[in-house]
C-alpha positions in Angstrom: -12.5 15.9 10.0 -10.1 18.2 8.2 -9.9 15.8 5.3 -13.6 15.6 5.1 -14.0 19.4 5.3 -11.4 20.5 2.6 -11.7 20.1 -1.1 -13.1 21.9 -4.1 -16.1 22.7 -2.0 -15.3 23.7 1.6 -17.6 22.3 4.2 -17.2 23.6 7.8 -16.8 21.2 10.7 -20.1 22.4 12.1 -21.8 21.6 8.9 -20.2 18.2 8.8 -21.6 17.4 12.2 -25.1 18.6 11.0 -24.7 16.2 7.9 -23.8 13.3 10.2 -26.7 14.0 12.4 -29.1 14.2 9.4 -29.6 18.0 9.6 -27.8 19.1 6.5 -28.6 22.6 5.3 -27.8 21.7 1.7 -28.6 18.4 0.0 -25.6 18.9 -2.4 -23.2 19.0 0.6 -24.9 15.8 2.0 -24.4 14.1 -1.4 -20.8 15.1 -1.6 -20.1 14.0 1.9 -21.7 10.5 1.7 -20.8 9.7 -1.8 -17.3 11.2 -2.2 -15.6 12.5 0.9 -16.5 9.8 3.4 -15.5 6.8 1.2 -12.3 8.6 0.2 -11.4 9.3 3.9 -12.0 5.6 4.8 -10.0 4.5 1.9 -7.1 6.8 3.0 -7.1 5.3 6.5 -7.2 1.7 5.2 -4.5 2.4 2.6 -2.2 4.2 5.1 -2.6 1.5 7.7 -2.3 -1.5 5.3 0.7 -0.3 3.2 2.6 0.9 6.4 2.1 -2.4 8.2 3.1 -4.3 5.0 6.3 -2.3 5.0 7.0 -3.0 8.7 6.5 -6.7 8.1 9.0 -6.6 5.2 11.6 -4.7 7.2 11.3 -7.2 10.0 11.3 -10.3 7.7 14.4 -9.1 5.7 15.9 -7.3 8.7 16.5 -4.4 6.3 15.5 -0.8 7.1 14.9 0.0 3.5 12.6 -2.9 2.7 9.0 -2.1 1.7 6.3 -3.0 -0.9 7.5 -0.5 -3.5 11.3 -1.0 -3.0 11.1 -4.8 -3.1 9.0 -4.8 -6.2 5.8 -6.0 -4.5 3.7 -3.1 -5.7 5.1 -3.6 -9.2 4.0 -7.2 -9.0 0.5 -6.1 -8.0 0.6 -3.5 -10.9 1.4 -6.4 -13.3 -1.6 -8.3 -12.0 -3.8 -5.3 -12.5 -2.3 -4.7 -16.0 -3.0 -8.3 -17.0 -6.6 -8.0 -15.6 -7.3 -4.7 -17.3 -5.3 -4.9 -20.5 -4.8 -8.6 -21.4 -8.2 -9.1 -23.2 -7.4 -6.4 -25.9 -3.7 -7.2 -25.9 -4.1 -10.8 -26.9 -7.3 -10.2 -28.9 -9.5 -12.2 -26.5 -13.3 -11.9 -26.6 -13.6 -12.2 -22.8 -13.5 -9.0 -20.7 -12.1 -10.0 -17.3 -13.4 -6.8 -15.7 -17.0 -7.5 -16.7 -16.7 -11.2 -15.9 -14.9 -11.1 -12.5 -15.5 -7.6 -11.2 -13.7 -6.2 -8.1 -12.9 -9.6 -6.7 -11.1 -10.6 -9.9 -9.1 -7.3 -9.7 -8.0 -8.2 -6.1 -7.2 -11.8 -7.1 -4.9 -10.7 -9.9 -3.2 -8.0 -7.9 -2.5 -10.3 -4.9 -1.3 -13.0 -7.2 1.2 -10.6 -8.9 2.5 -9.3 -5.6 2.8 -12.8 -4.1 4.8 -14.0 -7.2 7.3 -11.1 -6.9 7.6 -11.4 -3.1 8.3 -15.2 -3.3 10.9 -14.5 -5.9 12.6 -11.9 -3.8 12.4 -14.2 -0.8 14.0 -17.0 -2.7 16.8 -14.8 -3.8 17.3 -13.5 -0.2 18.0 -17.0 1.0 20.9 -17.2 -1.3 22.2 -13.7 -0.7 23.5 -12.5 2.7 23.9 -8.9 1.7 20.8 -6.8 2.3 21.7 -4.2 -0.3 21.9 -6.9 -2.9 18.4 -8.1 -1.9 17.1 -4.6 -2.5 18.7 -4.5 -5.9 17.1 -7.9 -6.7 13.7 -6.4 -5.7 14.3 -3.4 -8.0 15.3 -5.8 -10.9 12.0 -7.7 -10.5 10.3 -4.3 -10.5 11.9 -3.5 -13.9 11.0 -7.0 -15.3 7.3 -6.6 -14.3 7.4 -3.0 -15.7 8.7 -4.3 -19.0 5.8 -6.8 -19.2 3.3 -4.1 -18.4 4.8 -1.9 -21.2 4.4 -4.8 -23.7 0.8 -5.2 -22.6 0.2 -1.4 -23.1 1.8 -1.4 -26.5 -0.7 -4.0 -27.8 -3.8 -2.7 -25.9 -6.7 -0.4 -26.8 -5.7 3.4 -26.4 -8.7 4.1 -24.1 -7.7 1.3 -21.7 -4.1 2.5 -21.8 -5.2 6.0 -20.7 -7.3 4.6 -17.9 -4.4 2.4 -16.7 -1.9 5.3 -16.8 -4.3 7.4 -14.7 -4.5 4.5 -12.2 -0.7 4.4 -11.9 -0.7 8.0 -10.6 -2.4 6.8 -7.5 -5.8 8.1 -6.3 -8.1 7.6 -3.3 -11.2 9.2 -4.9 -11.8 6.4 -7.4 -12.9 4.0 -4.6 -16.7 3.9 -4.3 -18.8 2.2 -1.6 -19.2 -0.9 -3.9 -15.4 -1.3 -4.0 -15.0 -0.5 -0.3 -17.2 -3.5 0.5 -14.5 -5.6 -1.0 -11.4 -3.7 0.0 -12.5 -2.9 3.6 -13.1 -6.4 5.0 -9.9 -7.7 3.3 -7.6 -5.0 4.7 -9.2 -5.0 8.1 -8.9 -8.8 8.4 -5.2 -8.7 7.3 -4.4 -6.0 9.8 -6.1 -7.9 12.6 -4.1 -11.0 11.6 -0.9 -8.9 11.6 -1.5 -8.0 15.2 -1.4 -11.7 16.1 2.1 -12.0 14.7 3.7 -9.5 17.0 5.5 -12.1 19.1 6.9 -13.9 16.1 8.0 -10.6 14.5 9.8 -9.7 17.7 11.7 -13.0 17.6 12.5 -12.7 13.9 13.9 -9.2 14.5 16.8 -10.8 16.5 17.5 -13.4 13.8 16.2 -16.7 12.6 18.5 -18.7 15.0 17.1 -16.8 18.0 13.5 -17.2 16.8 14.0 -21.0 16.4 15.5 -21.1 19.9 12.4 -19.5 21.5 10.1 -21.9 19.7 9.0 -20.0 16.6 8.5 -22.0 13.5 10.5 -19.7 11.2 9.2 -21.2 7.9 5.6 -21.0 9.0 6.0 -17.4 10.3 7.7 -16.4 7.0 4.8 -17.8 5.0 2.3 -16.0 7.2 4.1 -12.6 6.7 4.4 -13.2 3.0 0.7 -13.9 2.7 -0.6 -11.0 4.8 1.9 -8.6 3.1 0.9 -9.7 -0.4 -2.8 -9.5 0.4 -2.5 -6.0 1.9 -0.2 -4.6 -0.8 -2.1 -6.3 -3.6 -5.5 -5.2 -2.5 -4.5 -1.6 -1.9 -2.7 -1.4 -5.2 -5.6 -2.8 -7.0 -8.0 -0.1 -5.9 -5.8 3.0 -5.3 -2.8 2.4 -7.6 0.8 1.8 -6.6 1.4 4.0 -3.5 5.2 4.7 -3.3 7.4 5.4 -0.2 4.7 5.2 2.5 5.5 1.6 3.3 9.2 2.3 3.8 9.0 5.7 5.6 6.1 5.3 8.0 7.5 2.4 10.1 10.6 4.5 10.8 8.5 7.4 11.9 6.5 5.1 14.2 9.8 3.8 15.8 10.9 7.4 16.4 7.5 8.4 17.8 6.9 5.5 20.1 10.6 4.8 20.9 10.3 1.0 20.7 11.0 -2.0 18.5 8.4 -4.1 20.3 5.9 -5.0 17.6 3.0 -5.3 20.2 3.3 -1.5 20.3 4.8 -0.9 16.9 2.2 -2.5 14.8 -0.8 -0.5 16.1 1.5 2.6 16.2 2.4 2.1 12.6 -1.3 1.7 11.7 -2.1 5.0 13.4 0.8 6.9 11.8 0.0 5.4 8.4 -3.6 6.6 8.7 -2.6 10.2 9.7 0.1 10.5 7.0 -2.2 9.2 4.2 -4.9 11.6 5.3 -2.4 14.5 5.2 -1.2 13.4 1.8 -4.8 13.3 0.6 -5.4 16.9 1.9 -2.3 18.1 0.1 -3.1 16.3 -3.1 -6.5 18.1 -3.2 -4.8 21.5 -3.2 -7.4 23.1 -0.8 -9.2 26.0 -2.3 -8.5 24.9 -5.9 -10.2 22.7 -8.4 -6.9 20.8 -9.1 -6.1 17.4 -7.8 -2.4 16.3 -7.7 -1.4 12.7 -8.4 -1.2 11.0 -5.0 2.1 9.3 -5.8 3.8 12.7 -6.3 2.7 13.8 -2.8 3.7 10.6 -1.1 7.1 10.7 -2.9 7.7 14.3 -1.6 7.0 13.0 1.9 8.7 9.6 1.8 11.8 10.2 -0.2 13.4 12.7 2.2 12.7 10.2 5.1 14.5 7.4 3.2 17.4 9.7 2.3 17.7 10.6 6.0 17.8 6.9 6.9 20.6 6.3 4.4 22.7 9.3 5.4 22.4 8.7 9.2 23.1 5.0 8.9 26.8 4.4 8.9 26.2 0.8 7.8 22.9 -0.3 6.3 23.9 -4.0 6.4 22.9 -5.4 9.8 21.2 -2.1 10.9 18.6 -4.2 12.7 
């Protein structure tokens, strides 16, 4: 309700209730509420829940407290997919405009494909590397590689498209309209529900692959399921809101502290709830209540998430095997 109330035009909670009940005193407020504020708030909750659970799954899969969509390069892979989708037609001089041809579903497809490609590459490297810090470095290197490809596409693209793409990289929740929510909403909701079904397998993986195999978990199948759900959530969210940094790493740790458990039957819904709340708070801060200015969402999430990650590094005497 606070997120719906605050913005360039302040609407009281009482007036919000009147709008919801169809008794708005001003048609302009009703228009702002239904066409801007409500879809933005729903997007914030879906984004917070999805990117946080994606981070939790990566931390469990790699058994690394610093794993997450942004750190492992998954968000960068999704950004590469979006860049190919948005910029490739002008970069290579093609006559086909993928945005006009494929629409929102094409955007999601390219973003998920990019995130899956990077995640599979990092997973392949992790099988050969036992050190968790090295795996993080590999993820960062894949992020640099995808960033280089994006820069090349930008160099050869139309200036107007480049400007739109740069604005997208700042991160924003306000650009998601109802037409895009009809695509984003069902995908993220389905992926979150599927993640809830994996709580038993994730509890087993948390204790190591040998233990998981001993209790009857098919490790290879569980790994593929986690990769797919993480790629779908991270890719879809990145496609519509831009790359959201730090939330996927920081929120799972806050959920562990708040609920005092590592049991994923509690931790997954707890992480969803914490992610929703944190993302709504970040959205409120990014709007600069009482002003006409809107801050880049990535700047706000970095200010929140970076100190949490620094705290994890400082307090942990030994990151390797922290789980």
